[in-house]
C-alpha positions, 0 to 999 in steps of 0.5 A: 500500499502506498503512503498516500493511501494510509493518509487522511483525506480532507473529510477525515481530517475535518472530522478529526478537528471537529471530533476531537472538539466535539467530544467530552465538551458536548456531552459532560461540560455542561455539568462544569458550567452549571457551577456558574449558571446560565450567564456561562453562555457569555463565557461560551461567545468569549471562548468562541471568538478567542478560539476562533483567533487560535484557529485562524493561527493554526490554519495559516501556519498549516498552509504556509509551513505544514509540519508534523508535530504542529505547535511544537514544530512552530515553536522550535522553528521560529522561537527557538530550541527551548521553546520548542522543547517546552511546548512539546513537554506541556503539550504531551503532558496536558494532552494525555491527561485530558485523554483520561477526562475523555475516557471518564466521560465515556464511562459516565454515560455508559453507566446509564446503561450499566448502573454497575460501573456508576461508582469506583472502583468499577468505573475506574477499572472500566475506564482503563480498559477503554484507554487500552482499547483505543491505545491498540486501535491507534497502533493498528494505523491513522486510517483506522483512527480516522475512519473510527473518528468519522463514523462516531462522529456521524453517529453521535451528531444525529441525537446532538443536533436533535437536542441543540434544535428541537430541545427548545421545545422543552426549554423553560425560561424560569429554569434557565434564569432561576440558575443565572449566576450560582457561582457566588461571584460577580458576573465578570468573574462568572463570565471569566471562569466560564471562558476558561471552562470552555476552552476544554471544549475547544481543545483540538483545534490544532488537531489537523496541524498537529497530524500534517505527517498523516494528512493528504495535501496538508497545505490545502487540507490542513487550514480547511479542516481547521475552519470547517471543524471549528465552525461545526463545533461552535454551533453545536457547543452554543445551541446544546449547552444552552438548551441543556440549562433551560431543560434541567434544573440547575441543582440536578444539572450540577450533580449529573453525570450524563446531562444529555441523556437526563434531558432526553429522558425528561423530554421523551422518556427512557428510550431517549436517554438510551439512545443518547447515552449510546451515541455518547459512549460512541462519540467519546470512544472516537474523540479519545482515539483522535486524541491519542493520535495527536499525543503519539504524533506530537511526541514522535516529531520531538523525538525525531529531533532528539528533544524527547526520549528516542522510544517515542520515535520507534514506528511499527510496520503501520507507521505508528510510534506503538512503543510511545502509545503504550508508555502513554497508556500506562501513565494514564492508567496510573493517574486515573487510579491516582485521581479516583473520586467519589463521583465521575462528575468530580474526577472529570472536573479535576482533570480537565482544569489541569489539562486546559491550563497546561495547553495554554503554553503551546497555544500562546507560542503558536499565535507568536509564531504565526506572526513570525512565519508571515514576515519571513514569508514576506506576505503583504503588509495588510496580511501581516497586520491582520494576523498580528491582531488576530495573534493579540486576540488569541493571547489575550484569550489565553491569558484570560483563561489562566486569570480565570482558572482555579488558583490551585490548579494554576499552581500545579500546572506552573510546577509542572512546567518548571520541571521542564527546566532542568530536563532541557540540557539533557535533551539539547545535546541529544538534539545535537546528536540527532541533527548530526545523524540527519546531516549524515543521512542527507550526505549519503543520499546526496553523494550517488547524485553528485557522483553521477554528474559527468565531470563531478569526480574532477 
């Protein structure tokens, strides 16, 4: 089979972007936002604008400089080796932690169908089994993951869209307004908190850029997949999360482990809840598969440069960094048991908060990098100015997310970030060795061509 035959098409890449965003966010994030209240709708709008700026950033980077590794590669090439190392470190760290939340959400909805796994340790064991199942699916190759993402996205969209558009028949204004701001904070602080939470739902905007190495015609398909995927996610998120808050009372929503299923039960009965739960599980499974692909590709790109342990660059016969994926699955399993909480919703919240703050650093670096890329490509001054302002909006939103985050979570994320400092000197030596190996391989490839030119030996 040719290499092109194993790569993702535009449709699959778009589903990867949209599917990675429309994952646990659409199914379980309303529980988190319920702790803020209906006013969170303004947080959604701010988050959508901020992520749109990030989306335009990744789309332009993908168009001008498509590279395997996405944010890591952009930071490395345009902001220096340390920025590249730090980006990969926190991006990899934040994403595999976030993947645990996706698996937790999947089991939360599965518990609607199998009540025996509602509480730990049964819920944790079921989550671990799901993590390993999707790890082996990734080991089979990117097209398997792309197909899984596309099919689960299609199946899940039907009931989600049904609630987003037809759920308004059961929407109650009194229910929505009675839980308008239950955070105990001012309106401004509540909106800021909601805008921070909502970033979790949009994590994945960079999916196509990170996976450039496994996407057909990346210069064309990365920007298209990024922008189309974002548009799909934004419409679905704003509509569905708003209608849920008008169907379920705030007190009930805050303690729910399957809000869409419960809303469907109130609207059309038990059969609706079962359908929603099945679709939520399938969608979360597809989303988890896509995110594992991203974690593997990002780590591989850094390992190829000597910026990460070599084991993450080893490919199996399917062209997949299988050893690295297994290591990540082991780490996910350890953290899963270490963060075991009394309820699925509590565990989801703790994991999501940490993952969001960690991925802010790669997003900020990418926003800064796009300005330098456009300058280096000598594009028109109007284009440079436009993307400079887009980058400013993206950075401001990212900083806002940090400010709006839980203080303890921000401190933990900063500690994780500081740990990267003493690790860098070791990996900078590995990077130099990797660069020497690449130069030697290039010299070997070029030598036969040079000797084949008449008179070259003289």
